[in-house]
Every structure is written in C-alpha cells, then in structure tokens.
N, CA, C and O atoms as a CHARMM CRD file, in Angstrom:
* protein
*
  380
    1    1 MET  N      0.85000  -1.21200   0.09200 PROA 1      0.00000
    2    1 MET  CA    -0.07900  -0.01100   0.01900 PROA 1      0.00000
    3    1 MET  C      0.87900   1.23500   0.06200 PROA 1      0.00000
    4    1 MET  O      1.85000   1.26300   0.81800 PROA 1      0.00000
    5    2 TRP  N      0.55000   2.27900  -0.80300 PROA 2      0.00000
    6    2 TRP  CA     1.31500   3.44600  -0.90900 PROA 2      0.00000
    7    2 TRP  C      1.02300   4.41300   0.25400 PROA 2      0.00000
    8    2 TRP  O     -0.13000   4.68000   0.59300 PROA 2      0.00000
    9    3 LYS  N      2.07500   4.90800   0.82800 PROA 3      0.00000
   10    3 LYS  CA     2.01000   5.86000   1.94600 PROA 3      0.00000
   11    3 LYS  C      2.78000   7.19700   1.68900 PROA 3      0.00000
   12    3 LYS  O      3.91400   7.27200   1.21700 PROA 3      0.00000
   13    4 PRO  N      2.07300   8.12300   2.02900 PROA 4      0.00000
   14    4 PRO  CA     2.71500   9.51300   1.59000 PROA 4      0.00000
   15    4 PRO  C      3.90900   9.97100   2.61100 PROA 4      0.00000
   16    4 PRO  O      3.72900  10.79400   3.50800 PROA 4      0.00000
   17    5 GLU  N      4.98900   9.40700   2.38100 PROA 5      0.00000
   18    5 GLU  CA     6.09500   9.55400   3.45300 PROA 5      0.00000
   19    5 GLU  C      7.26800  10.26000   2.59900 PROA 5      0.00000
   20    5 GLU  O      8.38800   9.78200   2.41400 PROA 5      0.00000
   21    6 THR  N      6.74200  11.60200   2.07300 PROA 6      0.00000
   22    6 THR  CA     7.85800  12.32000   1.41100 PROA 6      0.00000
   23    6 THR  C      9.11500  12.53000   2.02200 PROA 6      0.00000
   24    6 THR  O     10.19400  12.36000   1.45300 PROA 6      0.00000
   25    7 ASP  N      8.95600  12.91000   3.21600 PROA 7      0.00000
   26    7 ASP  CA    10.32400  13.31600   3.99400 PROA 7      0.00000
   27    7 ASP  C     11.22000  12.10900   4.03000 PROA 7      0.00000
   28    7 ASP  O     12.42700  12.26900   3.85100 PROA 7      0.00000
   29    8 ALA  N     10.72100  10.90900   4.24800 PROA 8      0.00000
   30    8 ALA  CA    11.47400   9.75600   4.40800 PROA 8      0.00000
   31    8 ALA  C     12.07400   9.21700   2.99900 PROA 8      0.00000
   32    8 ALA  O     13.12400   8.58500   2.88000 PROA 8      0.00000
   33    9 VAL  N     11.20100   9.59400   1.96700 PROA 9      0.00000
   34    9 VAL  CA    11.64600   9.06900   0.61100 PROA 9      0.00000
   35    9 VAL  C     12.82300  10.08700   0.13400 PROA 9      0.00000
   36    9 VAL  O     13.88000   9.69700  -0.36300 PROA 9      0.00000
   37   10 MET  N     12.45200  11.57200   0.38100 PROA 10     0.00000
   38   10 MET  CA    13.53200  12.40400   0.13700 PROA 10     0.00000
   39   10 MET  C     14.78000  12.13000   0.82500 PROA 10     0.00000
   40   10 MET  O     15.79200  12.43100   0.19100 PROA 10     0.00000
   41   11 ALA  N     14.94600  11.60400   2.03100 PROA 11     0.00000
   42   11 ALA  CA    15.99200  11.31300   2.80400 PROA 11     0.00000
   43   11 ALA  C     16.80800  10.29200   2.21900 PROA 11     0.00000
   44   11 ALA  O     18.02500  10.45900   2.14900 PROA 11     0.00000
   45   12 VAL  N     16.23700   9.21200   1.77600 PROA 12     0.00000
   46   12 VAL  CA    16.94300   8.04700   1.19800 PROA 12     0.00000
   47   12 VAL  C     17.37800   8.14700  -0.24400 PROA 12     0.00000
   48   12 VAL  O     18.32700   7.49000  -0.67200 PROA 12     0.00000
   49   13 LEU  N     16.76100   8.87300  -0.89300 PROA 13     0.00000
   50   13 LEU  CA    16.89200   9.12900  -2.60900 PROA 13     0.00000
   51   13 LEU  C     18.38500   9.37800  -2.79200 PROA 13     0.00000
   52   13 LEU  O     19.02500   8.63500  -3.53600 PROA 13     0.00000
   53   14 PRO  N     18.98000  10.40000  -2.14000 PROA 14     0.00000
   54   14 PRO  CA    20.38100  10.79300  -2.46000 PROA 14     0.00000
   55   14 PRO  C     21.34800   9.36300  -2.24200 PROA 14     0.00000
   56   14 PRO  O     22.19900   9.05500  -3.07700 PROA 14     0.00000
   57   15 GLU  N     21.12500   8.65400  -1.17000 PROA 15     0.00000
   58   15 GLU  CA    21.73800   7.37500  -0.97900 PROA 15     0.00000
   59   15 GLU  C     21.69500   6.48600  -2.14000 PROA 15     0.00000
   60   15 GLU  O     22.67700   5.98100  -2.68500 PROA 15     0.00000
   61   16 ILE  N     20.30300   6.32100  -2.51300 PROA 16     0.00000
   62   16 ILE  CA    20.22600   5.30700  -3.79600 PROA 16     0.00000
   63   16 ILE  C     20.83200   5.82500  -4.96500 PROA 16     0.00000
   64   16 ILE  O     21.47000   5.06100  -5.68900 PROA 16     0.00000
   65   17 GLU  N     20.71900   6.99800  -5.23600 PROA 17     0.00000
   66   17 GLU  CA    21.19700   7.62800  -6.39700 PROA 17     0.00000
   67   17 GLU  C     22.71800   7.32100  -6.33200 PROA 17     0.00000
   68   17 GLU  O     23.22800   6.76900  -7.30700 PROA 17     0.00000
   69   18 ALA  N     23.40600   7.60900  -5.35700 PROA 18     0.00000
   70   18 ALA  CA    24.85700   7.36900  -5.11600 PROA 18     0.00000
   71   18 ALA  C     25.30000   6.00300  -5.36700 PROA 18     0.00000
   72   18 ALA  O     26.31100   5.75600  -6.02500 PROA 18     0.00000
   73   19 LYS  N     24.53300   5.09800  -4.83500 PROA 19     0.00000
   74   19 LYS  CA    24.85300   3.63600  -5.21400 PROA 19     0.00000
   75   19 LYS  C     24.58000   3.34900  -6.73900 PROA 19     0.00000
   76   19 LYS  O     25.35500   2.56700  -7.29000 PROA 19     0.00000
   77   20 LEU  N     23.62800   3.86300  -7.42800 PROA 20     0.00000
   78   20 LEU  CA    23.41400   3.62000  -8.83000 PROA 20     0.00000
   79   20 LEU  C     24.28500   4.46700  -9.70800 PROA 20     0.00000
   80   20 LEU  O     24.38900   4.10300 -10.88000 PROA 20     0.00000
   81   21 ALA  N     24.96800   5.60900  -9.29600 PROA 21     0.00000
   82   21 ALA  CA    25.84600   6.37400 -10.13200 PROA 21     0.00000
   83   21 ALA  C     26.83700   5.48100 -10.82700 PROA 21     0.00000
   84   21 ALA  O     27.02500   5.76300 -12.01000 PROA 21     0.00000
   85   22 PRO  N     27.50200   4.47600 -10.34400 PROA 22     0.00000
   86   22 PRO  CA    28.63700   3.92100 -11.22200 PROA 22     0.00000
   87   22 PRO  C     28.00100   3.15800 -12.46400 PROA 22     0.00000
   88   22 PRO  O     28.70000   2.74800 -13.39100 PROA 22     0.00000
   89   23 PHE  N     26.65600   3.00300 -12.41300 PROA 23     0.00000
   90   23 PHE  CA    25.95200   2.39400 -13.56900 PROA 23     0.00000
   91   23 PHE  C     25.48500   3.32000 -14.49500 PROA 23     0.00000
   92   23 PHE  O     24.86900   2.91400 -15.48100 PROA 23     0.00000
   93   24 GLN  N     25.71900   4.68100 -14.29400 PROA 24     0.00000
   94   24 GLN  CA    25.09000   5.81800 -15.03000 PROA 24     0.00000
   95   24 GLN  C     23.56600   5.64500 -15.27500 PROA 24     0.00000
   96   24 GLN  O     22.99700   5.75200 -16.36100 PROA 24     0.00000
   97   25 ALA  N     22.99900   5.35300 -14.05200 PROA 25     0.00000
   98   25 ALA  CA    21.47400   5.16700 -14.07500 PROA 25     0.00000
   99   25 ALA  C     20.75200   6.46800 -14.33800 PROA 25     0.00000
  100   25 ALA  O     21.11900   7.43700 -13.67500 PROA 25     0.00000
  101   26 ARG  N     19.87400   6.61000 -15.12700 PROA 26     0.00000
  102   26 ARG  CA    19.07400   7.70500 -15.58800 PROA 26     0.00000
  103   26 ARG  C     17.85500   7.73900 -14.62900 PROA 26     0.00000
  104   26 ARG  O     17.26400   6.72000 -14.27100 PROA 26     0.00000
  105   27 PRO  N     17.52300   9.01400 -14.23800 PROA 27     0.00000
  106   27 PRO  CA    16.24300   9.25700 -13.42500 PROA 27     0.00000
  107   27 PRO  C     15.08700   8.95100 -14.47600 PROA 27     0.00000
  108   27 PRO  O     15.15600   9.16800 -15.68500 PROA 27     0.00000
  109   28 HSD  N     14.09500   8.44900 -13.83700 PROA 28     0.00000
  110   28 HSD  CA    12.77500   8.24300 -14.57900 PROA 28     0.00000
  111   28 HSD  C     12.01800   9.62400 -14.47300 PROA 28     0.00000
  112   28 HSD  O     11.75400  10.04100 -13.34600 PROA 28     0.00000
  113   29 TRP  N     11.67100  10.32100 -15.53300 PROA 29     0.00000
  114   29 TRP  CA    11.19700  11.75000 -15.37900 PROA 29     0.00000
  115   29 TRP  C      9.86900  11.65700 -14.60100 PROA 29     0.00000
  116   29 TRP  O      9.48700  12.60200 -13.91100 PROA 29     0.00000
  117   30 ALA  N      9.24600  10.63700 -14.70400 PROA 30     0.00000
  118   30 ALA  CA     7.85200  10.80700 -13.92600 PROA 30     0.00000
  119   30 ALA  C      7.97100  10.20200 -12.43000 PROA 30     0.00000
  120   30 ALA  O      6.97800   9.99900 -11.73200 PROA 30     0.00000
  121   31 LYS  N      9.27900   9.94000 -12.02300 PROA 31     0.00000
  122   31 LYS  CA     9.38900   9.36100 -10.63700 PROA 31     0.00000
  123   31 LYS  C      9.96300  10.41200  -9.94300 PROA 31     0.00000
  124   31 LYS  O     10.27700  11.44100 -10.54200 PROA 31     0.00000
  125   32 VAL  N     10.15100  10.27100  -8.66700 PROA 32     0.00000
  126   32 VAL  CA    10.78800  11.08500  -7.70200 PROA 32     0.00000
  127   32 VAL  C     12.44800  10.94400  -7.81300 PROA 32     0.00000
  128   32 VAL  O     12.96200   9.82900  -7.71600 PROA 32     0.00000
  129   33 PHE  N     13.19900  12.06000  -8.00900 PROA 33     0.00000
  130   33 PHE  CA    14.72700  11.87000  -7.99500 PROA 33     0.00000
  131   33 PHE  C     15.18900  13.20100  -7.41400 PROA 33     0.00000
  132   33 PHE  O     14.47200  14.20100  -7.43600 PROA 33     0.00000
  133   34 THR  N     16.39400  13.17400  -6.90300 PROA 34     0.00000
  134   34 THR  CA    17.10900  14.41800  -6.45900 PROA 34     0.00000
  135   34 THR  C     18.18800  14.90000  -7.33500 PROA 34     0.00000
  136   34 THR  O     18.77500  15.95500  -7.09200 PROA 34     0.00000
  137   35 MET  N     18.43200  14.24700  -8.22300 PROA 35     0.00000
  138   35 MET  CA    19.72000  14.57800  -9.09500 PROA 35     0.00000
  139   35 MET  C     19.58900  16.02500  -9.76800 PROA 35     0.00000
  140   35 MET  O     18.54700  16.52100 -10.19600 PROA 35     0.00000
  141   36 GLU  N     20.74400  16.54200  -9.77000 PROA 36     0.00000
  142   36 GLU  CA    20.56500  18.04700 -10.28000 PROA 36     0.00000
  143   36 GLU  C     20.88700  17.92200 -11.80300 PROA 36     0.00000
  144   36 GLU  O     21.18700  16.84300 -12.31300 PROA 36     0.00000
  145   37 SER  N     20.80800  19.06700 -12.48100 PROA 37     0.00000
  146   37 SER  CA    20.94900  19.16500 -13.99100 PROA 37     0.00000
  147   37 SER  C     22.33500  18.78000 -14.31300 PROA 37     0.00000
  148   37 SER  O     22.54700  18.08400 -15.30600 PROA 37     0.00000
  149   38 ARG  N     23.30200  19.18100 -13.54700 PROA 38     0.00000
  150   38 ARG  CA    24.65500  18.87900 -14.03900 PROA 38     0.00000
  151   38 ARG  C     25.13700  17.45700 -13.82200 PROA 38     0.00000
  152   38 ARG  O     26.24800  17.05800 -14.17400 PROA 38     0.00000
  153   39 THR  N     24.15100  16.67400 -13.17300 PROA 39     0.00000
  154   39 THR  CA    24.44300  15.26800 -12.80800 PROA 39     0.00000
  155   39 THR  C     23.69000  14.63300 -14.05400 PROA 39     0.00000
  156   39 THR  O     24.22900  13.81900 -14.80200 PROA 39     0.00000
  157   40 ILE  N     22.48300  15.05700 -14.18700 PROA 40     0.00000
  158   40 ILE  CA    21.64000  14.51500 -15.31700 PROA 40     0.00000
  159   40 ILE  C     22.07900  14.63900 -16.62600 PROA 40     0.00000
  160   40 ILE  O     21.97200  13.66200 -17.36600 PROA 40     0.00000
  161   41 GLU  N     22.59200  15.75800 -17.07200 PROA 41     0.00000
  162   41 GLU  CA    22.97200  15.94400 -18.58200 PROA 41     0.00000
  163   41 GLU  C     23.81100  15.14800 -19.08600 PROA 41     0.00000
  164   41 GLU  O     23.59500  14.69300 -20.20900 PROA 41     0.00000
  165   42 PRO  N     24.99400  14.78900 -18.34800 PROA 42     0.00000
  166   42 PRO  CA    26.02100  13.78200 -18.94400 PROA 42     0.00000
  167   42 PRO  C     25.30300  12.36500 -19.24400 PROA 42     0.00000
  168   42 PRO  O     25.80200  11.62900 -20.09500 PROA 42     0.00000
  169   43 LEU  N     24.31500  12.03700 -18.65800 PROA 43     0.00000
  170   43 LEU  CA    23.56500  10.87400 -18.82100 PROA 43     0.00000
  171   43 LEU  C     22.72100  10.71300 -20.07500 PROA 43     0.00000
  172   43 LEU  O     22.32200   9.61600 -20.46600 PROA 43     0.00000
  173   44 TYR  N     22.49900  11.74200 -20.61800 PROA 44     0.00000
  174   44 TYR  CA    21.69300  11.87100 -21.93300 PROA 44     0.00000
  175   44 TYR  C     22.45000  12.54100 -22.89600 PROA 44     0.00000
  176   44 TYR  O     22.53500  13.76700 -22.83100 PROA 44     0.00000
  177   45 PRO  N     23.13600  11.77600 -23.97500 PROA 45     0.00000
  178   45 PRO  CA    23.86100  12.30400 -25.04400 PROA 45     0.00000
  179   45 PRO  C     23.27900  13.40600 -25.91200 PROA 45     0.00000
  180   45 PRO  O     23.99700  14.16300 -26.56600 PROA 45     0.00000
  181   46 ARG  N     21.89800  13.47400 -25.89500 PROA 46     0.00000
  182   46 ARG  CA    21.37300  14.36000 -26.87000 PROA 46     0.00000
  183   46 ARG  C     20.57100  15.43200 -25.91300 PROA 46     0.00000
  184   46 ARG  O     19.62300  16.06400 -26.37900 PROA 46     0.00000
  185   47 PHE  N     20.97500  15.59500 -24.63000 PROA 47     0.00000
  186   47 PHE  CA    20.37700  16.47200 -23.69700 PROA 47     0.00000
  187   47 PHE  C     20.33200  18.03400 -24.36500 PROA 47     0.00000
  188   47 PHE  O     19.31900  18.73200 -24.40600 PROA 47     0.00000
  189   48 LYS  N     21.57000  18.38500 -24.84100 PROA 48     0.00000
  190   48 LYS  CA    21.57700  19.62400 -25.52900 PROA 48     0.00000
  191   48 LYS  C     20.68000  19.74600 -26.70300 PROA 48     0.00000
  192   48 LYS  O     20.18300  20.84600 -26.94500 PROA 48     0.00000
  193   49 ASP  N     20.44900  18.81700 -27.38400 PROA 49     0.00000
  194   49 ASP  CA    19.49200  18.78800 -28.51900 PROA 49     0.00000
  195   49 ASP  C     18.11900  19.13700 -27.98800 PROA 49     0.00000
  196   49 ASP  O     17.40300  20.03000 -28.43900 PROA 49     0.00000
  197   50 PHE  N     17.82300  18.30400 -26.94300 PROA 50     0.00000
  198   50 PHE  CA    16.47700  18.46000 -26.36600 PROA 50     0.00000
  199   50 PHE  C     16.25000  19.88000 -25.94000 PROA 50     0.00000
  200   50 PHE  O     15.16800  20.41200 -26.18400 PROA 50     0.00000
  201   51 ARG  N     17.16200  20.49500 -25.34600 PROA 51     0.00000
  202   51 ARG  CA    17.07300  22.02500 -24.73100 PROA 51     0.00000
  203   51 ARG  C     16.84000  22.85700 -25.87200 PROA 51     0.00000
  204   51 ARG  O     15.92000  23.67400 -25.83100 PROA 51     0.00000
  205   52 ALA  N     17.65200  22.73300 -27.00500 PROA 52     0.00000
  206   52 ALA  CA    17.55300  23.55500 -28.22500 PROA 52     0.00000
  207   52 ALA  C     16.40900  23.36900 -28.89900 PROA 52     0.00000
  208   52 ALA  O     15.88200  24.36300 -29.39700 PROA 52     0.00000
  209   53 LEU  N     15.81500  22.12400 -29.05200 PROA 53     0.00000
  210   53 LEU  CA    14.45700  21.80800 -29.68000 PROA 53     0.00000
  211   53 LEU  C     13.13300  22.59000 -29.02200 PROA 53     0.00000
  212   53 LEU  O     12.26100  23.23700 -29.60300 PROA 53     0.00000
  213   54 ALA  N     13.29100  22.31300 -27.66800 PROA 54     0.00000
  214   54 ALA  CA    12.22100  22.79100 -26.53600 PROA 54     0.00000
  215   54 ALA  C     12.40400  24.30800 -26.81600 PROA 54     0.00000
  216   54 ALA  O     11.34600  24.91400 -26.98800 PROA 54     0.00000
  217   55 GLN  N     13.44800  24.97200 -26.88600 PROA 55     0.00000
  218   55 GLN  CA    13.73800  26.43400 -26.91400 PROA 55     0.00000
  219   55 GLN  C     13.02600  26.81100 -28.38400 PROA 55     0.00000
  220   55 GLN  O     12.26900  27.78100 -28.44300 PROA 55     0.00000
  221   56 GLU  N     13.27100  26.10100 -29.41100 PROA 56     0.00000
  222   56 GLU  CA    12.97200  26.42800 -30.69400 PROA 56     0.00000
  223   56 GLU  C     11.38200  26.34900 -30.89500 PROA 56     0.00000
  224   56 GLU  O     10.74200  27.23200 -31.46500 PROA 56     0.00000
  225   57 PHE  N     10.88200  25.29700 -30.41000 PROA 57     0.00000
  226   57 PHE  CA     9.36400  25.21800 -30.57500 PROA 57     0.00000
  227   57 PHE  C      8.40300  25.65700 -29.42200 PROA 57     0.00000
  228   57 PHE  O      7.17600  25.68900 -29.51900 PROA 57     0.00000
  229   58 ASP  N      9.07800  25.96300 -28.40300 PROA 58     0.00000
  230   58 ASP  CA     8.40800  26.58000 -27.20600 PROA 58     0.00000
  231   58 ASP  C      9.06600  27.75100 -26.59000 PROA 58     0.00000
  232   58 ASP  O      9.46600  27.77900 -25.42600 PROA 58     0.00000
  233   59 THR  N      9.15300  28.69900 -27.43000 PROA 59     0.00000
  234   59 THR  CA    10.00800  29.96700 -27.16700 PROA 59     0.00000
  235   59 THR  C      9.61300  30.56400 -25.80200 PROA 59     0.00000
  236   59 THR  O     10.45800  30.96700 -25.00300 PROA 59     0.00000
  237   60 LYS  N      8.27600  30.60100 -25.57400 PROA 60     0.00000
  238   60 LYS  CA     7.92200  31.31000 -24.46400 PROA 60     0.00000
  239   60 LYS  C      7.71600  30.33600 -23.11200 PROA 60     0.00000
  240   60 LYS  O      7.32100  30.77800 -22.03300 PROA 60     0.00000
  241   61 GLY  N      8.03300  29.02000 -23.34900 PROA 61     0.00000
  242   61 GLY  CA     8.04000  28.13100 -22.17800 PROA 61     0.00000
  243   61 GLY  C      6.73000  27.73300 -21.60700 PROA 61     0.00000
  244   61 GLY  O      6.55800  27.29300 -20.47100 PROA 61     0.00000
  245   62 LYS  N      5.81900  27.93500 -22.52000 PROA 62     0.00000
  246   62 LYS  CA     4.30700  27.63400 -22.30400 PROA 62     0.00000
  247   62 LYS  C      4.19000  26.16400 -21.79200 PROA 62     0.00000
  248   62 LYS  O      3.41400  25.89200 -20.87600 PROA 62     0.00000
  249   63 PHE  N      4.96500  25.22300 -22.39100 PROA 63     0.00000
  250   63 PHE  CA     4.74400  23.74900 -21.96100 PROA 63     0.00000
  251   63 PHE  C      5.85400  23.37000 -21.08800 PROA 63     0.00000
  252   63 PHE  O      6.18800  22.18600 -21.14200 PROA 63     0.00000
  253   64 ARG  N      6.50300  24.15800 -20.27700 PROA 64     0.00000
  254   64 ARG  CA     7.44500  23.82800 -19.49700 PROA 64     0.00000
  255   64 ARG  C      6.90800  24.10500 -18.09800 PROA 64     0.00000
  256   64 ARG  O      6.31600  25.15800 -17.85800 PROA 64     0.00000
  257   65 ASN  N      7.11800  23.14100 -17.14700 PROA 65     0.00000
  258   65 ASN  CA     6.41700  23.34700 -15.83800 PROA 65     0.00000
  259   65 ASN  C      7.64100  23.71500 -14.93500 PROA 65     0.00000
  260   65 ASN  O      8.78300  23.86100 -15.37300 PROA 65     0.00000
  261   66 ARG  N      7.28400  23.84500 -13.66200 PROA 66     0.00000
  262   66 ARG  CA     8.28300  24.16300 -12.56800 PROA 66     0.00000
  263   66 ARG  C      9.35800  23.02900 -12.51300 PROA 66     0.00000
  264   66 ARG  O     10.57000  23.24200 -12.47300 PROA 66     0.00000
  265   67 PHE  N      8.83800  21.95000 -12.51600 PROA 67     0.00000
  266   67 PHE  CA     9.84600  20.77800 -12.44600 PROA 67     0.00000
  267   67 PHE  C     10.78800  20.76500 -13.49000 PROA 67     0.00000
  268   67 PHE  O     11.96800  20.56000 -13.20500 PROA 67     0.00000
  269   68 ILE  N     10.40000  20.97800 -14.81000 PROA 68     0.00000
  270   68 ILE  CA    11.36200  21.10000 -15.88900 PROA 68     0.00000
  271   68 ILE  C     12.18100  22.28300 -15.81200 PROA 68     0.00000
  272   68 ILE  O     13.38800  22.14800 -16.01300 PROA 68     0.00000
  273   69 ARG  N     11.75400  23.32200 -15.57600 PROA 69     0.00000
  274   69 ARG  CA    12.52400  24.55600 -15.30900 PROA 69     0.00000
  275   69 ARG  C     13.57800  24.35900 -14.33500 PROA 69     0.00000
  276   69 ARG  O     14.70200  24.85100 -14.43800 PROA 69     0.00000
  277   70 ASP  N     13.17000  23.60900 -13.36700 PROA 70     0.00000
  278   70 ASP  CA    14.18700  23.57000 -12.13700 PROA 70     0.00000
  279   70 ASP  C     15.17100  22.35700 -12.45700 PROA 70     0.00000
  280   70 ASP  O     16.21000  22.29800 -11.79900 PROA 70     0.00000
  281   71 HSD  N     14.95700  21.54500 -13.26200 PROA 71     0.00000
  282   71 HSD  CA    15.91300  20.52000 -13.54100 PROA 71     0.00000
  283   71 HSD  C     16.49700  20.37200 -14.86500 PROA 71     0.00000
  284   71 HSD  O     17.16300  19.37400 -15.14400 PROA 71     0.00000
  285   72 VAL  N     16.27400  21.35000 -15.73200 PROA 72     0.00000
  286   72 VAL  CA    17.06700  21.52400 -17.08200 PROA 72     0.00000
  287   72 VAL  C     17.57200  22.98800 -16.98400 PROA 72     0.00000
  288   72 VAL  O     16.82100  23.94400 -16.79500 PROA 72     0.00000
  289   73 ASP  N     18.83500  23.06600 -17.12200 PROA 73     0.00000
  290   73 ASP  CA    19.47100  24.36500 -17.22600 PROA 73     0.00000
  291   73 ASP  C     19.22900  25.11800 -18.53800 PROA 73     0.00000
  292   73 ASP  O     19.77500  24.78800 -19.59100 PROA 73     0.00000
  293   74 TRP  N     18.38600  26.14100 -18.42100 PROA 74     0.00000
  294   74 TRP  CA    18.02100  27.00100 -19.59500 PROA 74     0.00000
  295   74 TRP  C     18.71700  28.31300 -19.68700 PROA 74     0.00000
  296   74 TRP  O     18.32800  29.21400 -20.43000 PROA 74     0.00000
  297   75 ARG  N     19.81600  28.39900 -18.86800 PROA 75     0.00000
  298   75 ARG  CA    20.51600  29.75600 -18.87400 PROA 75     0.00000
  299   75 ARG  C     20.94200  30.28000 -20.16100 PROA 75     0.00000
  300   75 ARG  O     20.96700  31.49500 -20.35400 PROA 75     0.00000
  301   76 GLN  N     21.31900  29.34200 -21.15700 PROA 76     0.00000
  302   76 GLN  CA    21.91600  29.69200 -22.28900 PROA 76     0.00000
  303   76 GLN  C     20.96300  30.46800 -23.13300 PROA 76     0.00000
  304   76 GLN  O     21.42900  31.26400 -23.95000 PROA 76     0.00000
  305   77 PHE  N     19.64200  30.31100 -23.01300 PROA 77     0.00000
  306   77 PHE  CA    18.64900  30.89900 -23.42200 PROA 77     0.00000
  307   77 PHE  C     18.07900  32.32000 -22.73000 PROA 77     0.00000
  308   77 PHE  O     17.14400  32.95800 -23.21400 PROA 77     0.00000
  309   78 GLY  N     18.68500  32.64000 -21.71600 PROA 78     0.00000
  310   78 GLY  CA    18.32900  33.61600 -20.71800 PROA 78     0.00000
  311   78 GLY  C     17.25100  33.40200 -19.86500 PROA 78     0.00000
  312   78 GLY  O     16.64600  34.36100 -19.38400 PROA 78     0.00000
  313   79 ILE  N     16.91700  32.15200 -19.60200 PROA 79     0.00000
  314   79 ILE  CA    15.87600  31.81800 -18.68900 PROA 79     0.00000
  315   79 ILE  C     16.51100  31.52600 -17.35500 PROA 79     0.00000
  316   79 ILE  O     17.54200  30.85300 -17.34200 PROA 79     0.00000
  317   80 PRO  N     15.98500  31.97400 -16.22700 PROA 80     0.00000
  318   80 PRO  CA    16.54400  31.67800 -14.99500 PROA 80     0.00000
  319   80 PRO  C     16.50800  30.17800 -14.66900 PROA 80     0.00000
  320   80 PRO  O     15.58500  29.46600 -15.06600 PROA 80     0.00000
  321   81 PHE  N     17.62400  29.67400 -13.87100 PROA 81     0.00000
  322   81 PHE  CA    17.67700  28.30100 -13.54400 PROA 81     0.00000
  323   81 PHE  C     17.93000  28.23400 -12.01400 PROA 81     0.00000
  324   81 PHE  O     18.85200  28.84800 -11.47700 PROA 81     0.00000
  325   82 ASN  N     17.00700  27.40900 -11.31900 PROA 82     0.00000
  326   82 ASN  CA    17.31400  27.31300  -9.90000 PROA 82     0.00000
  327   82 ASN  C     17.70100  25.76500  -9.53000 PROA 82     0.00000
  328   82 ASN  O     16.86600  24.94300  -9.15400 PROA 82     0.00000
  329   83 PRO  N     18.97000  25.51900  -9.68000 PROA 83     0.00000
  330   83 PRO  CA    19.48200  24.15600  -9.21600 PROA 83     0.00000
  331   83 PRO  C     19.15200  23.76300  -7.78400 PROA 83     0.00000
  332   83 PRO  O     18.96900  22.58400  -7.48100 PROA 83     0.00000
  333   84 SER  N     19.07400  24.81000  -6.86100 PROA 84     0.00000
  334   84 SER  CA    18.80700  24.41700  -5.60500 PROA 84     0.00000
  335   84 SER  C     17.39000  23.89200  -5.13000 PROA 84     0.00000
  336   84 SER  O     17.18100  23.38100  -4.03000 PROA 84     0.00000
  337   85 HSD  N     16.57200  24.06900  -5.99600 PROA 85     0.00000
  338   85 HSD  CA    15.10100  23.67500  -5.77800 PROA 85     0.00000
  339   85 HSD  C     15.06400  22.20200  -5.40900 PROA 85     0.00000
  340   85 HSD  O     15.69000  21.35700  -6.05000 PROA 85     0.00000
  341   86 ARG  N     14.28300  21.91400  -4.31500 PROA 86     0.00000
  342   86 ARG  CA    14.39600  20.52800  -3.93000 PROA 86     0.00000
  343   86 ARG  C     12.81900  19.97600  -4.29200 PROA 86     0.00000
  344   86 ARG  O     11.79100  20.63700  -4.14200 PROA 86     0.00000
  345   87 LEU  N     12.90000  18.85200  -4.71000 PROA 87     0.00000
  346   87 LEU  CA    11.63300  18.01000  -4.98100 PROA 87     0.00000
  347   87 LEU  C     10.56400  18.09900  -4.03100 PROA 87     0.00000
  348   87 LEU  O      9.39500  18.32600  -4.34400 PROA 87     0.00000
  349   88 SER  N     11.03700  17.89300  -2.72300 PROA 88     0.00000
  350   88 SER  CA    10.10700  18.03600  -1.60900 PROA 88     0.00000
  351   88 SER  C      9.10500  19.37900  -1.69800 PROA 88     0.00000
  352   88 SER  O      7.90700  19.36300  -1.41300 PROA 88     0.00000
  353   89 GLU  N      9.83900  20.50300  -2.14100 PROA 89     0.00000
  354   89 GLU  CA     9.12800  21.78300  -2.38200 PROA 89     0.00000
  355   89 GLU  C      8.31000  21.65100  -3.38100 PROA 89     0.00000
  356   89 GLU  O      7.17900  22.12300  -3.27400 PROA 89     0.00000
  357   90 TRP  N      8.70700  20.98400  -4.56100 PROA 90     0.00000
  358   90 TRP  CA     7.84700  20.77700  -5.71700 PROA 90     0.00000
  359   90 TRP  C      6.59700  20.13400  -5.31900 PROA 90     0.00000
  360   90 TRP  O      5.51100  20.60200  -5.66200 PROA 90     0.00000
  361   91 TYR  N      6.71100  19.04200  -4.58500 PROA 91     0.00000
  362   91 TYR  CA     5.58500  18.22700  -4.12900 PROA 91     0.00000
  363   91 TYR  C      4.61800  18.97100  -3.30700 PROA 91     0.00000
  364   91 TYR  O      3.41200  18.72700  -3.33000 PROA 91     0.00000
  365   92 SER  N      5.15000  19.86500  -2.59200 PROA 92     0.00000
  366   92 SER  CA     4.29900  20.70600  -1.68800 PROA 92     0.00000
  367   92 SER  C      3.59000  21.75500  -2.64100 PROA 92     0.00000
  368   92 SER  O      2.46200  22.19800  -2.42500 PROA 92     0.00000
  369   93 TYR  N      4.28100  22.05500  -3.58100 PROA 93     0.00000
  370   93 TYR  CA     3.61900  23.20100  -4.49700 PROA 93     0.00000
  371   93 TYR  C      2.44300  22.45300  -5.32300 PROA 93     0.00000
  372   93 TYR  O      1.53800  23.19100  -5.71500 PROA 93     0.00000
  373   94 ARG  N      2.36100  21.25000  -5.59400 PROA 94     0.00000
  374   94 ARG  CA     1.55900  20.43900  -6.36700 PROA 94     0.00000
  375   94 ARG  C      0.26000  20.28000  -5.58500 PROA 94     0.00000
  376   94 ARG  O     -0.81000  20.21400  -6.19000 PROA 94     0.00000
  377   95 LYS  N      0.33300  20.20800  -4.09900 PROA 95     0.00000
  378   95 LYS  CA    -0.94000  19.95600  -3.31400 PROA 95     0.00000
  379   95 LYS  C     -1.79100  21.02700  -3.31700 PROA 95     0.00000
  380   95 LYS  O     -2.86500  20.96500  -2.71900 PROA 95     0.00000
C-alpha cells in the first residue's frame, strides 16, 4: 500500500542515487529523484539537442512546468535556472 512519506523518501533518495551512479542510471522523469541538472545532463547524449528543440518550438516556455524549469539548465537562453530547488518543495507546490 502506498504511503505519503515524502520526507522519508527524500532522505533516502540521495543514497540510492549514489549507489546507482557507477552504472550511469538515468532518473525516470515521472518518478521522484534528487539529481541536479549537472548530474543528469551527461547521462543523456542528446540533452543539449532536447534543450535547443524545446527552446525553438516553445520559445515562451508555455509547455514547461516548474519541475522542468528546475531540472533543466536553460540559462543559455536567458531563462533563470534554480538548481537548489528541491523536489520536496515541488511536491508541496502540487498540493
């Protein structure tokens, strides 16, 4: 049975991610993770292409939510980036 234990999950995730790091494990974008953009980007060879395409076809960021803005570094396009944002805050924001 699912239990809403966000604080407990957020506390253990960095440990799990550290153990998986040698395997270059990628986070599932629809699941909870704590990895920052600088850690995620090297795991996706075409990450820069994604960012460029998103900017080309969504110039005003209408289809980007807070989660994407906080986990993808958009500074090259003059869009503020907040890598210190934590998922626990994001989940609180969703409620």
